[in-house]
DOKE-767949 format. One record per atom (N, C-alpha, C): residue in one letter; x, y, z. Coordinates in steps of 0.1 Angstrom, whole numbers, plus 5000, padded with zeros to 4 digits. Each point is the difference from the previous one (the first is absolute). Layout:
N
AXYZ
...
//
This chain:
152
X497347921787
X499950085012
X499649915011
X500650025012
X499749935012
X498750055006
X499249915005
X498850045007
X500350095012
X499150105002
X500250095012
X500149915012
X500850055010
X500149935012
X498950045010
X499549905007
X499050035010
X500650095011
X499350115003
X500550085011
X501150104996
X500450004988
X501150104995
X499450134998
X500550105007
X499450144999
X500350064986
X501149964994
X500350064986
X499149934990
X499849875001
X499149934991
X498650065001
X499650035012
X498750075003
X500050134993
X501150085002
X500150134994
X499849994984
X500649904994
X499849984986
X498649984996
X499249955009
X498649984997
X499250135005
X500750105003
X499450135005
X499349985013
X500549925009
X499449985013
X501150035011
X499550055011
X500950015012
X500650145002
X500750015010
X500550135005
X501250054992
X500649924992
X501250044992
X499750064986
X498750004997
X499650054986
X500250154999
X500850034990
X500250144997
X499850024985
X500150124995
X499850034986
X501049924992
X499649944989
X500949934991
X500650104991
X501349984997
X500750084990
X500049934987
X500349875000
X500249924988
X500049855004
X499649924990
X500149865002
X500149924987
X500549885000
X500049914989
X499849865006
X500349904992
X499849865004
X501149965011
X501150075001
X501049965010
X500250095012
X499750134998
X500350105010
X498850105002
X499950045013
X499050105003
X500750115008
X499850134996
X500650115007
X498850085006
X500150035013
X499050095006
X500650105009
X499350105004
X500450105009
X499549975014
X500850045010
X499649985014
X498650065002
X499149935006
X498750065003
X500050115010
X499050085000
X499950115010
X499849945014
X500450075010
X499849965013
X498850055007
X499949985013
X498850055007
X499750144999
X501150084997
X499850154999
X499550034986
X499849904991
X499550034987
X501150044990
X501349995004
X501150044991
X501149895001
X500950024991
X501349915000
X501150094994
X501249965003
X501250074994
X500049964985
X500250104992
X500049974985
X501349934996
X499849904991
X501249944994
X500549885007
X499149925007
X500449885006
X499349884993
X500749934992
X499449894992
X500449865005
X499249914996
X500349865002
X500049934987
X501049924997
X500149934988
X500049855004
X498949934995
X499849865005
X499949904989
X500449885003
X499849894990
X498649965000
X499449984989
X498649944999
X500049865007
X501049924996
X500149875005
X500450005015
X499349925008
X500349995014
X501449935002
X501050075002
X501349945004
X500550095011
X500749945010
X500450085011
X501250094999
X501049964992
X501250075000
X500650034986
X500950094999
X500750044988
X500549884993
X500749915007
X500649884994
X499049904994
X498750025004
X499049914995
X499350054987
X500450124996
X499450054987
X500649924988
X499249994990
X500649944988
X500950114993
X500849964991
X500850104993
X499150114993
X498949954994
X499150094993
X499450105010
X499649955011
X499450095010
X501050105006
X501249965002
X501150085005
X500350114990
X500149964987
X500350104989
X498950104999
X498749965001
X498950094999
X500050095012
X500249955012
X500050095012
X501250104998
X501149964996
X501250094998
X499650124991
X499449964988
X499650114991
X499050095006
X499049955007
X499050085006
X500550095011
X500949955008
X500650085010
X500850124994
X500849974990
X500850114994
X499050104994
X499049964993
X499150094994
X499250085010
X499649945011
X499250075010
X500950105007
X501349965003
X500950095006
X500250134991
X500149984987
X500250114991
X498750095001
X498849945000
X498850085002
X499950075013
X500349945011
X500050065013
X500950125000
X501249984995
X501050115000
X499550124992
X499549974989
X499550114991
X498850075005
X499049925004
X498750055004
X500050075014
X500949965009
X500050055013
X501350095003
X500950004990
X501250085002
X500849945012
X500049875002
X500649945011
X501550015000
X500650025012
X501550005001
X500549864998
X499349905005
X500449864998
X498849924998
X500249884994
X498949905000
X500749875006
X499549965011
X500649885007
X499249884997
X500649885002
X499349874998
X500549915011
X499049925005
X500449905010
X499149884999
X500749895001
X499349875001
X500449945014
X499049995009
X500349965013
X499649865002
X498749964997
X499649875001
X499749935013
X499950095010
X499849945014
X498650015005
X499250094993
X498650025005
X499049924993
X499949994987
X499049924993
X500849914990
X499749875000
X500749914992
X499450004986
X500050114993
X499750014986
X500950114994
X500749974990
X501050094995
X499450144998
X500750105006
X499650144998
X501250095002
X500250104991
X501150095001
X499550145003
X500550075010
X499650135003
X500950104991
X499350104995
X500650104991
X499550135005
X500950095005
X499550125007
X501050114998
X499550125001
X500850124997
X500450075013
X501150084998
X500450095010
X499750144994
X499150075006
X499550124995
X501050115002
X500150104991
X501050115002
X499750075013
X501050045007
X499950075013
X499949915012
X500049864998
X499949925012
X501250015008
X499850045013
X501250025009
X500849875002
X501350025001
X501049895001
X499649915012
X499450055011
X499749915011
X499049894997
X499350014988
X499149904996
X500849914990
X500449885005
X500849914992
X499349954988
X500749934992
X499449964987
X498749925000
X499849935011
X498849925002
X498950085008
X500350125004
X499150085008
X499550134994
X500250024987
X499550124994
X498550025001
X499349895001
X498550015001
X499650055014
X500950005009
X499750055014
X500250155001
X500650064991
X500250145000
X498650074999
X499750085010
X498650065000
X499750094988
X501150064993
X499750084989
X500149934986
X500249875001
X500049924987
X498750024993
X500050024987
X498850024992
X499149885002
X498750035003
X499049905003
X498850034990
X499349894998
X498850024992
X498849915004
X498950054997
X498749925002
X499949904989
X499049915000
X499849904990
X500050074986
X499250104997
X500050064987
X501450054995
X500850055009
X501350054997
X500949884996
X499949895008
X500849884998
X499649944987
X498749994997
X499549944987
X500550084988
X500150145002
X500550084989
X501549974998
X500849995011
X501449964999
X500149874993
X499249905003
X500149874994
X499750014985
X499050084996
X499750034986
X501250064993
X500750095006
X501250064994
X501249904999
X500149915009
X501149905000
X499849894990
X498749974997
X499749894991
X500750004987
X500150114993
X500750004987
X501549965001
X500650035011
X501549965001
X500149855000
X499049935006
X500049865000
X499649934987
X499350074992
X499649954987
X501050024989
X501150075003
X501050024990
X500749874995
X500450004988
X500749894995
X501550045000
X500849905004
X501550035000
X500650065012
//
């Protein structure tokens, strides 16, 4: 494993430090999955996950084959869990890589009833999207964990 990078917000998050820390869903030696933290209003839209490499690498192409395979499995399993637990219309995934130079993949749902004017990346801006406080988010993370622990 590469040493954490000085000043990297995601490396700090893995140490449970900084503003990005949210409830953990699951982790192993290669991957960490967490839910978006609550905002200033004490809530967050339910079903927005971050899948991150443990090792500090900036981009998808920098992952080892083993890391890429592990992330792929985790993303598929987390998507299945989100769809089942939240009854999501869709589960979207995005790797942008322009904000923080530490590999992270966004995995987020489109909740049933989201109006069409909220594009695929804007479902969390819908005022009626299901939101939860920290205890509600922690409970969702607890319910998602078994999907990530499945074999096969």
